[in-house]
C-alpha positions as CSV (number, residue, x, y, z in Angstrom):
1,M,10.5,-15.9,-17.1
2,T,7.9,-18.1,-15.5
3,S,5.0,-19.4,-17.5
4,R,1.5,-17.9,-17.0
5,Q,-0.8,-20.5,-15.5
6,C,-4.5,-21.1,-16.1
7,S,-4.5,-18.7,-19.0
8,L,-7.6,-18.7,-21.2
9,W,-6.4,-15.5,-22.9
10,P,-2.7,-14.5,-23.5
11,T,-2.4,-11.9,-20.8
12,M,-5.0,-13.4,-18.4
13,G,-4.2,-15.2,-15.3
14,V,-7.8,-16.2,-15.4
15,C,-8.5,-19.4,-13.5
16,L,-12.2,-19.7,-12.7
17,L,-12.7,-21.4,-9.4
18,F,-16.5,-21.0,-9.3
19,A,-19.6,-21.2,-11.5
20,V,-21.6,-18.0,-11.7
21,A,-25.3,-18.5,-11.6
22,V,-27.2,-16.8,-14.3
23,S,-29.1,-13.9,-12.8
24,S,-31.3,-11.1,-14.1
25,A,-29.4,-8.1,-15.5
26,H,-29.1,-5.3,-13.0
27,A,-26.9,-2.5,-14.1
28,Q,-25.1,-0.1,-11.7
29,Q,-27.4,2.8,-11.8
30,G,-25.4,5.5,-10.1
31,A,-26.4,7.5,-7.1
32,Q,-30.0,6.9,-6.2
33,R,-32.8,8.9,-4.4
34,G,-31.1,12.2,-4.9
35,E,-28.3,11.2,-2.4
36,W,-24.6,10.4,-2.7
37,R,-24.0,7.5,-0.4
38,H,-20.7,6.2,-1.8
39,Y,-17.4,7.8,-2.8
40,G,-18.1,7.0,-6.4
41,G,-21.9,7.5,-6.2
42,D,-22.5,3.7,-6.0
43,E,-20.6,0.5,-5.2
44,G,-19.6,0.3,-8.8
45,N,-18.0,3.8,-8.8
46,T,-20.0,5.1,-11.8
47,R,-19.8,8.7,-10.5
48,Y,-23.3,9.1,-12.2
49,S,-26.4,10.8,-10.9
50,P,-29.7,11.0,-12.9
51,L,-30.5,14.4,-11.5
52,D,-31.3,17.0,-14.2
53,Q,-32.4,20.2,-12.5
54,I,-29.0,21.6,-13.3
55,N,-28.6,21.5,-17.1
56,A,-26.9,23.2,-20.0
57,D,-29.3,26.1,-20.0
58,N,-28.7,27.1,-16.4
59,F,-25.3,25.7,-15.3
60,S,-23.6,29.1,-15.6
61,D,-26.3,30.6,-13.2
62,L,-25.1,28.4,-10.3
63,G,-24.3,30.4,-7.2
64,L,-22.1,29.6,-4.2
65,V,-24.6,28.9,-1.3
66,W,-22.3,27.7,1.4
67,R,-18.7,26.9,1.9
68,M,-16.9,24.9,4.6
69,K,-13.4,25.9,5.5
70,T,-11.1,23.2,7.0
71,D,-8.3,25.4,8.4
72,N,-8.8,24.6,12.0
73,F,-9.3,20.8,11.8
74,G,-5.8,19.9,12.8
75,P,-2.7,21.6,14.1
76,E,-2.1,23.3,10.8
77,P,-4.1,24.0,7.6
78,E,-4.3,21.5,4.8
79,Y,-3.5,22.5,1.3
80,N,-4.3,19.3,-0.6
81,F,-7.9,18.6,0.3
82,Q,-8.9,15.5,-1.8
83,S,-12.2,14.4,-0.3
84,T,-15.4,13.5,-2.1
85,P,-18.1,14.1,0.5
86,L,-21.2,11.9,1.0
87,M,-24.8,13.1,1.4
88,V,-27.3,10.9,3.2
89,G,-30.6,12.0,4.7
90,G,-29.9,15.7,4.4
91,V,-26.5,15.5,6.0
92,V,-23.1,15.9,4.2
93,Y,-20.2,13.9,5.7
94,S,-16.5,14.4,5.0
95,T,-13.1,13.9,6.3
96,V,-11.3,17.2,6.8
97,G,-8.0,18.7,7.9
98,T,-4.5,17.5,8.7
99,R,-5.7,15.2,11.5
100,R,-8.3,13.6,9.3
101,S,-11.2,14.6,11.4
102,V,-14.8,13.7,10.4
103,V,-17.5,16.3,10.1
104,A,-21.3,16.3,9.5
105,V,-22.9,19.4,8.1
106,D,-26.4,20.4,7.0
107,A,-26.8,19.7,3.3
108,G,-28.7,22.9,2.7
109,T,-26.7,25.4,4.8
110,G,-23.3,23.9,5.6
111,E,-24.0,24.3,9.3
112,Y,-21.8,22.1,11.5
113,L,-23.8,19.3,13.2
114,W,-20.9,17.3,14.8
115,M,-17.2,16.7,14.6
116,H,-15.1,13.6,15.4
117,R,-11.4,13.8,16.1
118,L,-8.8,11.2,17.0
119,D,-5.3,12.4,18.0
120,E,-2.9,9.6,17.2
121,G,0.2,11.2,18.4
122,E,3.5,10.0,17.1
123,R,1.8,7.2,15.1
124,G,-0.2,9.7,13.2
125,S,2.7,12.0,12.5
126,A,4.9,9.1,11.3
127,A,2.2,7.8,9.0
128,P,3.0,7.5,5.2
129,R,-0.5,8.6,4.2
130,R,-1.4,11.7,6.1
131,L,-3.8,14.6,5.7
132,S,-7.6,14.2,5.3
133,G,-7.5,11.5,2.7
134,R,-10.2,11.0,0.1
135,G,-13.2,10.6,2.3
136,L,-15.2,8.0,4.2
137,A,-17.9,5.4,3.8
138,Y,-21.5,5.2,5.0
139,R,-23.1,2.0,6.3
140,D,-26.9,1.7,6.3
141,D,-27.7,-0.4,9.4
142,T,-31.2,1.0,9.9
143,A,-32.8,-2.4,9.0
144,S,-31.2,-3.8,12.1
145,G,-32.2,-0.9,14.4
146,G,-29.2,1.3,13.8
147,R,-29.1,5.0,12.7
148,G,-26.5,4.7,10.1
149,Q,-22.7,4.5,10.5
150,I,-19.7,6.4,9.2
151,I,-16.6,4.2,8.6
152,Y,-13.2,5.8,7.9
153,V,-9.5,5.0,8.2
154,T,-7.2,7.3,10.2
155,P,-3.7,8.4,9.0
156,G,-2.2,5.9,11.5
157,Y,-4.1,3.0,9.8
158,R,-7.0,2.5,12.3
159,M,-10.6,1.8,11.1
160,V,-13.2,3.8,13.1
161,A,-16.9,3.3,13.2
162,L,-19.1,6.3,14.2
163,D,-22.8,6.8,14.8
164,A,-24.0,8.9,11.8
165,V,-26.3,10.9,14.0
166,T,-24.0,11.8,16.9
167,G,-20.5,11.2,15.7
168,Q,-19.8,9.0,18.7
169,R,-17.8,5.8,18.3
170,I,-19.8,2.5,18.0
171,P,-18.9,0.6,21.3
172,G,-19.4,-2.9,19.8
173,F,-17.1,-2.3,16.8
174,G,-13.6,-3.4,17.5
175,V,-12.3,-1.9,20.7
176,D,-14.4,1.1,21.6
177,G,-15.2,1.7,17.9
178,I,-11.7,1.2,16.6
179,V,-10.0,-1.6,14.8
180,D,-6.2,-1.4,14.6
181,L,-5.4,-2.3,11.0
182,M,-1.7,-3.0,11.7
183,Q,-2.8,-6.0,13.7
184,N,-4.0,-9.3,12.3
185,M,-2.4,-8.7,8.9
186,D,-0.4,-12.0,8.7
187,Q,2.9,-10.1,9.2
188,D,4.5,-8.1,12.0
189,I,4.2,-4.3,11.5
190,D,5.8,-1.7,13.7
191,P,3.2,1.1,14.3
192,L,5.9,3.8,13.8
193,S,8.2,2.4,11.1
194,G,5.8,0.0,9.3
195,E,5.1,2.5,6.5
196,I,1.6,1.4,5.8
197,G,-1.6,3.5,5.7
198,L,-4.5,4.5,3.4
199,H,-5.8,7.6,1.7
200,A,-8.7,5.8,0.0
201,T,-12.1,5.3,1.6
202,P,-13.2,1.9,3.0
203,L,-15.7,0.0,0.9
204,V,-18.9,-1.1,2.7
205,A,-20.4,-4.1,0.8
206,G,-23.4,-5.6,2.6
207,N,-22.1,-6.9,5.9
208,T,-18.4,-6.7,4.9
209,I,-16.0,-3.8,5.0
210,I,-13.0,-4.1,2.6
211,I,-9.8,-2.2,3.4
212,G,-6.8,-1.8,1.1
213,A,-3.3,-0.6,1.9
214,A,-0.9,2.1,0.7
215,H,2.8,2.8,1.3
216,V,5.4,5.5,0.9
217,S,6.1,6.3,-2.8
218,G,8.6,3.7,-4.0
219,G,11.1,5.5,-6.3
220,A,14.0,5.3,-3.8
221,P,13.1,2.9,-1.0
222,E,15.7,2.4,1.8
223,S,15.4,-1.4,1.4
224,M,14.1,-4.1,-0.8
225,R,12.3,-5.4,2.3
226,N,9.0,-3.7,3.0
227,T,5.5,-4.2,4.5
228,K,3.2,-6.2,2.2
229,G,-0.1,-4.5,1.1
230,Y,-2.6,-7.3,1.8
231,V,-6.3,-6.6,1.4
232,R,-8.8,-7.6,4.1
233,G,-12.5,-8.0,4.6
234,F,-14.0,-7.2,8.0
235,D,-17.4,-8.0,9.6
236,A,-19.3,-4.8,9.5
237,D,-21.0,-5.4,12.9
238,S,-18.1,-6.4,15.0
239,G,-15.0,-5.3,13.1
240,A,-13.5,-8.8,13.2
241,R,-11.5,-10.0,10.3
242,K,-13.4,-12.2,7.9
243,W,-10.7,-12.8,5.3
244,I,-7.4,-11.7,3.9
245,F,-6.1,-11.8,0.4
246,H,-2.3,-12.1,0.0
247,T,-1.5,-9.8,-2.9
248,I,2.0,-11.3,-2.8
249,P,1.2,-15.1,-2.7
250,G,2.7,-17.2,0.0
251,G,4.8,-20.3,-0.6
252,D,1.9,-22.6,-1.2
253,E,-0.5,-20.2,-2.9
254,F,-1.3,-19.7,-6.6
255,G,1.0,-17.2,-8.3
256,N,4.0,-17.8,-5.9
257,D,6.0,-19.2,-8.8
258,T,6.0,-15.7,-10.4
259,W,8.4,-14.6,-7.7
260,L,11.8,-16.1,-8.4
261,N,14.6,-16.6,-5.9
262,D,12.2,-16.5,-3.0
263,S,11.7,-12.7,-3.6
264,W,8.2,-13.0,-2.3
265,R,9.5,-13.5,1.2
266,Y,10.9,-9.9,1.5
267,T,9.3,-7.9,-1.2
268,G,6.5,-5.5,0.0
269,N,4.0,-3.0,-1.3
270,T,1.6,-4.6,-4.0
271,G,-1.3,-3.2,-2.1
272,V,-4.6,-1.5,-3.2
273,W,-4.1,2.2,-2.5
274,D,-7.0,3.3,-4.6
275,Q,-10.8,2.7,-4.4
276,I,-12.3,-0.8,-4.6
277,S,-15.5,-1.8,-6.3
278,V,-18.1,-4.5,-5.7
279,D,-20.9,-6.2,-7.6
280,L,-23.3,-7.1,-4.7
281,E,-25.5,-9.2,-7.0
282,L,-22.5,-11.4,-8.1
283,G,-20.9,-11.2,-4.7
284,I,-17.6,-10.2,-6.3
285,V,-15.1,-7.6,-5.1
286,Y,-12.6,-6.1,-7.6
287,L,-9.2,-5.2,-6.4
288,P,-6.9,-2.9,-8.5
289,T,-3.4,-3.5,-7.2
290,E,-0.2,-1.6,-7.3
291,M,3.3,-2.6,-8.1
292,P,5.9,-4.2,-5.8
293,T,8.8,-2.6,-3.9
294,N,10.9,-0.2,-6.0
295,D,8.9,1.4,-8.6
296,Y,11.7,1.5,-11.3
297,Y,14.0,-1.4,-10.6
298,G,13.0,-5.1,-10.3
299,G,16.4,-6.7,-10.1
300,H,15.6,-8.0,-6.6
301,R,12.2,-9.5,-7.6
302,H,12.6,-11.4,-10.9
303,G,9.5,-12.8,-12.4
304,D,6.0,-11.6,-13.4
305,N,5.2,-10.7,-9.8
306,L,1.6,-11.7,-9.3
307,F,-0.7,-10.1,-8.2
308,S,0.9,-6.7,-8.9
309,D,-0.6,-4.4,-11.5
310,S,-3.7,-6.6,-11.6
311,I,-7.4,-6.6,-11.4
312,V,-8.2,-9.4,-8.9
313,A,-11.7,-10.6,-8.5
314,V,-12.4,-12.1,-5.1
315,D,-15.4,-13.6,-3.3
316,L,-17.1,-11.0,-1.1
317,E,-17.7,-13.4,1.7
318,T,-14.5,-15.4,1.7
319,G,-11.8,-13.4,-0.1
320,E,-11.1,-16.4,-2.4
321,R,-9.6,-15.4,-5.7
322,L,-12.0,-16.0,-8.6
323,W,-10.0,-14.6,-11.5
324,H,-7.3,-12.1,-12.2
325,F,-6.0,-10.0,-15.0
326,Q,-2.4,-8.7,-14.9
327,A,-2.0,-5.5,-17.0
328,I,1.8,-5.2,-16.6
329,H,4.2,-8.0,-16.0
330,H,7.1,-7.0,-13.7
331,D,6.4,-3.3,-13.6
332,V,9.4,-0.9,-13.6
333,W,7.5,2.2,-14.8
334,D,5.3,2.9,-11.7
335,W,2.2,2.3,-13.8
336,D,0.2,0.6,-11.1
337,F,-3.6,0.9,-11.1
338,P,-4.4,4.3,-9.5
339,C,-8.2,4.3,-9.3
340,A,-11.5,2.5,-8.9
341,P,-12.7,-0.1,-11.4
342,V,-16.0,1.1,-12.9
343,L,-18.8,-1.4,-13.1
344,V,-21.6,-1.1,-15.7
345,D,-23.9,-3.3,-17.8
346,V,-23.5,-2.6,-21.5
347,A,-25.0,-3.9,-24.8
348,I,-21.7,-4.7,-26.5
349,E,-21.8,-4.7,-30.2
350,G,-21.8,-8.3,-31.5
351,R,-22.8,-9.8,-28.2
352,P,-26.3,-10.8,-27.2
353,G,-28.1,-9.0,-24.4
354,L,-26.2,-7.0,-21.7
355,T,-22.7,-7.8,-20.6
356,K,-21.6,-7.1,-17.1
357,V,-18.5,-5.1,-17.7
358,I,-15.6,-3.8,-15.6
359,A,-13.8,-0.8,-17.1
360,Q,-10.5,-0.1,-15.5
361,P,-8.7,3.2,-16.3
362,S,-4.9,3.2,-16.0
363,K,-1.9,5.4,-15.7
364,Q,-0.7,4.2,-19.1
365,S,-4.0,5.6,-20.6
366,W,-5.6,2.4,-21.6
367,L,-9.1,1.5,-20.5
368,Y,-9.1,-2.2,-19.8
369,V,-12.6,-3.6,-20.5
370,L,-13.4,-7.0,-19.2
371,D,-16.4,-9.3,-18.6
372,R,-16.6,-8.9,-14.8
373,E,-18.1,-12.3,-14.3
374,T,-15.3,-14.2,-16.0
375,G,-12.4,-11.8,-16.5
376,E,-12.5,-12.4,-20.3
377,P,-11.5,-9.3,-22.3
378,I,-14.3,-7.8,-24.3
379,W,-11.9,-7.1,-27.1
380,P,-8.6,-9.0,-27.8
381,I,-5.6,-8.1,-25.7
382,E,-2.3,-9.0,-27.5
383,E,0.9,-9.9,-25.8
384,R,3.7,-8.2,-27.7
385,P,7.5,-8.8,-27.5
386,M,9.4,-6.2,-25.4
387,P,13.0,-5.1,-25.5
388,A,15.4,-6.2,-22.7
389,S,16.8,-3.9,-20.2
390,D,20.5,-3.0,-20.1
391,V,20.4,-2.1,-16.4
392,P,22.6,-4.6,-14.5
393,G,20.6,-7.3,-12.7
394,E,17.3,-6.4,-14.4
395,L,15.2,-9.1,-16.1
396,L,12.1,-7.6,-17.8
397,A,9.1,-9.5,-18.9
398,L,9.4,-10.9,-22.5
399,T,6.0,-9.5,-23.4
400,Q,3.4,-6.9,-22.3
401,P,-0.3,-6.7,-22.9
402,F,-1.7,-4.3,-25.6
403,P,-5.4,-3.8,-25.7
404,S,-6.9,-3.7,-29.2
405,K,-9.8,-1.6,-28.0
406,P,-10.5,1.1,-26.9
407,P,-7.5,3.0,-28.3
408,A,-5.3,4.8,-25.7
409,Y,-7.0,8.0,-24.6
410,D,-3.8,9.9,-24.1
411,R,-0.3,9.9,-25.6
412,Q,1.9,6.9,-25.1
413,G,5.7,6.8,-25.7
414,V,7.9,9.8,-26.7
415,S,9.4,10.7,-30.1
416,V,10.6,13.9,-31.6
417,D,7.0,14.4,-33.0
418,D,5.8,15.0,-29.4
419,L,8.2,17.9,-28.7
420,I,6.9,21.5,-28.7
421,D,7.0,23.4,-32.0
422,F,5.3,26.7,-31.2
423,T,8.3,28.5,-32.9
424,P,11.3,27.3,-34.7
425,E,13.6,28.5,-31.9
426,L,11.6,26.6,-29.2
427,R,11.6,23.5,-31.4
428,A,15.3,23.6,-31.8
429,E,15.9,23.9,-28.1
430,A,13.4,21.1,-27.4
431,L,15.2,18.8,-29.9
432,E,18.6,19.6,-28.3
433,R,17.3,19.0,-24.7
434,A,15.6,15.7,-25.7
435,S,18.8,14.4,-27.3
436,R,20.3,14.0,-23.9
437,F,17.6,11.4,-23.0
438,G,16.4,8.1,-24.4
439,M,13.1,8.0,-26.2
440,G,10.8,5.3,-27.5
441,P,7.4,3.7,-27.5
442,I,5.4,2.7,-24.4
443,F,7.3,0.2,-22.1
444,T,10.7,1.6,-23.2
445,P,12.9,0.6,-20.2
446,P,14.5,2.9,-17.7
447,V,18.3,3.3,-18.0
448,V,21.2,4.0,-15.7
449,A,21.6,7.8,-15.5
450,D,24.9,8.6,-17.3
451,P,26.3,12.2,-17.3
452,D,28.2,11.3,-20.5
453,G,25.3,9.5,-22.1
454,Q,21.5,9.3,-21.6
455,Y,20.3,11.1,-18.5
456,G,17.2,8.9,-18.4
457,T,14.3,7.6,-20.5
458,L,11.6,10.1,-21.4
459,M,8.3,8.6,-20.6
460,L,4.7,9.3,-21.6
461,P,2.4,8.9,-19.8
462,S,4.3,10.0,-16.7
463,T,4.6,8.0,-13.5
464,G,1.4,9.7,-12.3
465,G,-0.5,9.1,-15.5
466,G,-2.5,9.4,-17.8
467,T,-5.0,8.7,-15.2
468,N,-4.6,9.0,-11.4
469,W,-6.7,8.5,-8.3
470,P,-9.8,10.5,-9.4
471,G,-10.5,7.8,-12.0
472,G,-13.3,7.8,-14.6
473,S,-17.1,7.8,-14.8
474,V,-19.8,6.2,-16.9
475,D,-23.3,6.9,-17.9
476,P,-25.2,3.6,-17.2
477,E,-28.0,4.6,-19.6
478,T,-25.8,5.0,-22.7
479,G,-22.7,2.9,-21.8
480,I,-20.5,5.9,-22.5
481,F,-17.3,6.2,-20.4
482,Y,-15.8,9.6,-19.5
483,Q,-12.1,10.0,-18.5
484,Y,-9.9,13.0,-17.6
485,S,-6.2,12.5,-18.3
486,F,-3.1,14.6,-18.4
487,T,0.1,14.7,-20.5
488,Q,3.3,15.3,-18.6
489,V,6.6,13.9,-19.6
490,V,9.1,12.5,-17.0
491,S,12.6,11.0,-17.1
492,L,13.4,7.6,-15.6
493,G,17.0,7.4,-14.7
494,L,18.5,5.0,-12.1
495,V,21.5,5.4,-9.9
496,H,23.4,3.2,-7.4
497,D,23.5,4.8,-3.9
498,A,24.5,2.5,-1.1
499,E,24.0,5.3,1.5
500,R,20.4,5.6,0.6
501,S,19.3,2.1,-0.2
502,D,20.3,-1.6,0.0
503,M,18.9,-2.0,-3.5
504,N,21.2,-2.1,-6.5
505,F,19.4,0.8,-8.1
506,I,17.0,3.5,-7.2
507,R,15.6,6.5,-9.1
508,G,18.0,9.4,-9.4
509,N,19.8,11.9,-11.6
510,P,23.2,11.7,-13.4
511,A,26.0,12.8,-11.2
512,G,27.4,16.3,-11.8
513,V,24.7,17.4,-14.2
514,P,23.1,20.7,-13.1
515,A,19.3,20.7,-12.8
516,P,18.8,23.3,-15.7
517,E,20.6,21.0,-18.1
518,R,18.2,18.1,-17.4
519,D,15.0,20.1,-16.9
520,L,12.1,19.0,-19.0
521,T,10.9,22.5,-19.8
522,I,12.0,24.9,-22.5
523,R,12.0,28.6,-21.4
524,G,9.4,27.6,-18.8
525,L,7.2,25.7,-21.2
526,P,6.6,22.0,-21.1
527,L,8.9,19.9,-23.3
528,V,5.9,18.2,-25.0
529,K,3.1,19.7,-27.1
530,P,-0.4,20.4,-25.6
531,P,-3.1,19.5,-24.9
532,W,-1.8,18.9,-21.4
533,G,-5.2,18.0,-20.0
534,R,-8.2,16.5,-21.7
535,I,-11.5,14.7,-21.2
536,T,-12.3,11.7,-23.5
537,A,-15.7,10.1,-24.1
538,I,-15.5,6.3,-25.0
539,D,-18.4,4.3,-26.2
540,L,-18.2,1.0,-24.4
541,K,-20.7,-0.6,-26.8
542,T,-18.1,-0.4,-29.6
543,G,-14.8,0.5,-28.0
544,D,-14.5,3.7,-30.0
545,I,-13.5,7.2,-28.9
546,L,-16.5,9.6,-29.5
547,W,-14.9,12.9,-28.6
548,Q,-12.0,14.6,-26.8
549,V,-11.7,18.1,-25.5
550,A,-8.9,20.0,-23.8
551,H,-9.9,20.6,-20.2
552,G,-8.6,23.5,-18.3
553,E,-7.8,27.0,-19.4
554,T,-4.4,27.7,-20.9
555,P,-2.0,28.7,-18.0
556,D,-1.1,32.3,-17.6
557,N,2.6,31.7,-18.1
558,V,1.8,30.2,-21.5
559,R,-0.7,32.9,-22.6
560,E,1.7,35.7,-21.5
561,H,4.9,34.0,-22.5
562,P,7.1,36.6,-24.4
563,D,8.1,34.1,-27.1
564,L,4.5,33.2,-27.9
565,Q,3.0,36.6,-28.5
566,G,1.1,36.5,-31.8
567,V,1.2,32.7,-31.8
568,D,-2.3,31.2,-32.1
569,I,-2.5,28.5,-29.4
570,P,-5.8,26.7,-28.8
571,R,-6.8,25.9,-25.2
572,T,-4.0,23.7,-23.8
573,G,-5.8,22.0,-20.9
574,R,-4.2,21.7,-17.4
575,I,-2.2,19.0,-15.6
576,G,-3.7,17.9,-12.4
577,R,-5.9,15.4,-10.5
578,V,-9.5,15.9,-11.9
579,G,-12.6,13.8,-11.4
580,T,-15.6,13.9,-13.7
581,L,-19.3,13.9,-12.5
582,I,-21.9,12.7,-14.9
583,T,-25.6,13.8,-14.7
584,Q,-28.5,13.1,-17.0
585,T,-27.2,15.6,-19.6
586,L,-23.8,16.9,-18.5
587,V,-20.1,16.1,-17.9
588,I,-19.0,18.3,-15.0
589,A,-15.3,18.8,-14.0
590,G,-13.3,21.4,-12.3
591,E,-10.0,23.0,-13.3
592,P,-6.9,21.9,-11.2
593,G,-5.2,25.4,-11.3
594,T,-6.0,29.1,-11.5
595,F,-5.7,31.7,-14.3
596,M,-6.6,35.3,-14.8
597,T,-10.2,35.3,-15.8
598,P,-11.7,37.9,-18.3
599,S,-13.2,39.7,-15.3
600,G,-9.7,40.2,-13.9
601,E,-10.1,37.7,-11.0
602,Q,-7.6,35.0,-10.3
603,G,-9.4,31.8,-10.0
604,A,-10.6,28.6,-11.7
605,M,-13.7,27.3,-13.4
606,L,-16.1,24.4,-12.7
607,R,-17.0,23.5,-16.3
608,A,-19.9,21.6,-17.8
609,Y,-19.8,19.8,-21.2
610,D,-22.6,18.3,-23.3
611,K,-22.4,14.5,-22.8
612,Q,-23.0,13.7,-26.4
613,T,-20.7,16.1,-28.2
614,G,-18.2,17.5,-25.7
615,A,-19.2,21.0,-26.4
616,E,-18.7,23.3,-23.4
617,V,-22.1,24.6,-22.2
618,G,-21.3,26.4,-18.9
619,E,-18.8,27.5,-16.4
620,V,-18.8,28.7,-12.7
621,F,-16.1,30.7,-11.0
622,M,-14.1,29.2,-8.1
623,P,-11.5,31.1,-6.1
624,V,-9.0,28.2,-6.4
625,G,-8.7,25.0,-8.4
626,V,-10.3,21.7,-7.5
627,S,-8.4,19.1,-5.5
628,G,-11.3,16.6,-5.0
629,S,-13.9,15.2,-7.3
630,P,-17.4,16.8,-7.5
631,M,-20.6,15.1,-6.3
632,T,-24.2,16.1,-6.5
633,Y,-27.5,15.6,-4.5
634,M,-31.0,16.9,-4.2
635,H,-32.1,18.6,-1.0
636,E,-35.5,20.2,-0.3
637,G,-36.2,20.4,-4.0
638,A,-32.9,21.9,-5.1
639,Q,-30.0,20.2,-6.7
640,Y,-26.5,20.9,-5.3
641,I,-23.0,20.4,-6.6
642,V,-20.3,20.1,-4.0
643,V,-16.5,20.0,-4.6
644,A,-13.3,20.2,-2.6
645,T,-10.8,22.9,-3.5
646,S,-7.3,23.8,-2.2
647,G,-3.8,24.7,-3.4
648,G,-1.7,27.6,-4.3
649,G,-1.4,28.6,-0.6
650,V,-5.2,28.4,-0.1
651,A,-6.4,25.9,2.6
652,G,-9.0,23.3,1.8
653,E,-12.7,24.0,1.7
654,L,-15.9,22.5,0.4
655,L,-17.8,24.7,-2.0
656,A,-21.6,24.1,-2.5
657,F,-23.3,25.4,-5.6
658,R,-27.1,25.7,-6.3
659,L,-29.4,27.5,-8.7
660,P,-31.0,30.8,-7.5
661,E,-34.3,30.4,-5.8
């Protein structure tokens, strides 16, 4: 393995190339002025609002005041509506539908004001990241005589700038309001086969727009050669490229020596498919990167593979790397960073004054907490020796980083102690099923799927987390971080299939083994114990977990399971993609699936918890589970909560809740 350069801490690739001027402390304060101008509430993705009209005493009194259906925004309905809308100046903006249209609606009534639609034809239908995406960005250009702008990325990977009042494209931006993101990316990209796009929203930071890149999920890629996920900054007035950051370093760039055998030349991915954060005062952009091509086999990319699975801090104006932290060396578990870094200023115990912190949730259920000026870990991160792989051609990293604080907020690794034990019979079946797989602590390597041996390696957290794209949230007043996570076991087995890929191994199942024999459920129940979904509160001042609660009602198939009648099972929580919203007194989160409520209705709940204790203080019925993250705003004296819902055969819609007048 190659040595790690410029390291001030064992797992850090920290190499400071600048001197940060001392400035007055200015914490990220969440959404301001009763609006919601950014995907995460503010540029630091705190997902916090100080509004308090809705509280523990009245949360359950919330009523549905308007709803916006998305069925007709595209050639067919969308059943995975992930948007977090924005609210600026009394107008709610969102991407919607299978064509990723943009709509503006009245914040008080949901009345449509305008709609923008771009038919991209074959390029749109061939895109790897389709549907409505996760939303859009707002640019305040009123100081220069503008009326506000909406910036979004189409499924076909074009950036579009719209007039926020009319929905018309901005003529001076790019070509007739459009910048083709497949151009000017330091590589040739075919618009139909290039396999690059973006679900995340752009980040507008002053006069710069930062755009990441996403690809097709990489468990079984056709080739070791793929498009590279470079990150770029664009001039917000003209749409011209200002800078580009090569997430896979070129031949003369720092980090190139972590790609052995010239693998940097053909390896792709390593983009930023999730949200990006910025500290405008420091002028630093924080990029949470993904892993390189092939999520589970690295035999064609030996080395630590910078800047994969890293937080990379770059200069806002130039894109120059300032420092980086790599959380996984040579990832073969698909544990890339899935969500936004969260920025907050905290009085860390044992440190003077306020520390400018970056808190990065992860699929592996660690919260990485660093000084965002320098990249220094707030608490020690230890490099621990790791076992080698027995997969032919694979060379794993000799060590992996283990944070000392905070503790993992969800389960890591799989042992017999994790298997269900509701009844002795279910326990015995779980032990027998698990015996066909490998088990071990976190970072246990994948194996070649063998019908006469191990079918795969059981893994917790799963390839989706832990944490996924909704990410976490923080209260900037208290320094308490809130994170939803889920517990779902998966198996990692590799196969050689020359007809599907030119790679030595891709993810697959053992030949000839029927699906029921390798299924990770027992009589329809998950193989591992609940809770299967939880919310955790972490005190960033000390690195301690304050509380955890199961989030999501026990599924009907568990409550009504014939083998569990008479068995006392506490609320199990639900597996899904759930975002948390923090207000002055509450943690608010929706359920990702439905259940039969006590009233006899099939639906889900939007739940509220006390921020300090985790006690549930209210719930509001929804006809279907959440698929986007909630946001809140104040309009004409009333506080609203809006959330995207979809799934289970129900097309996407926005639901807006408010207290009775």
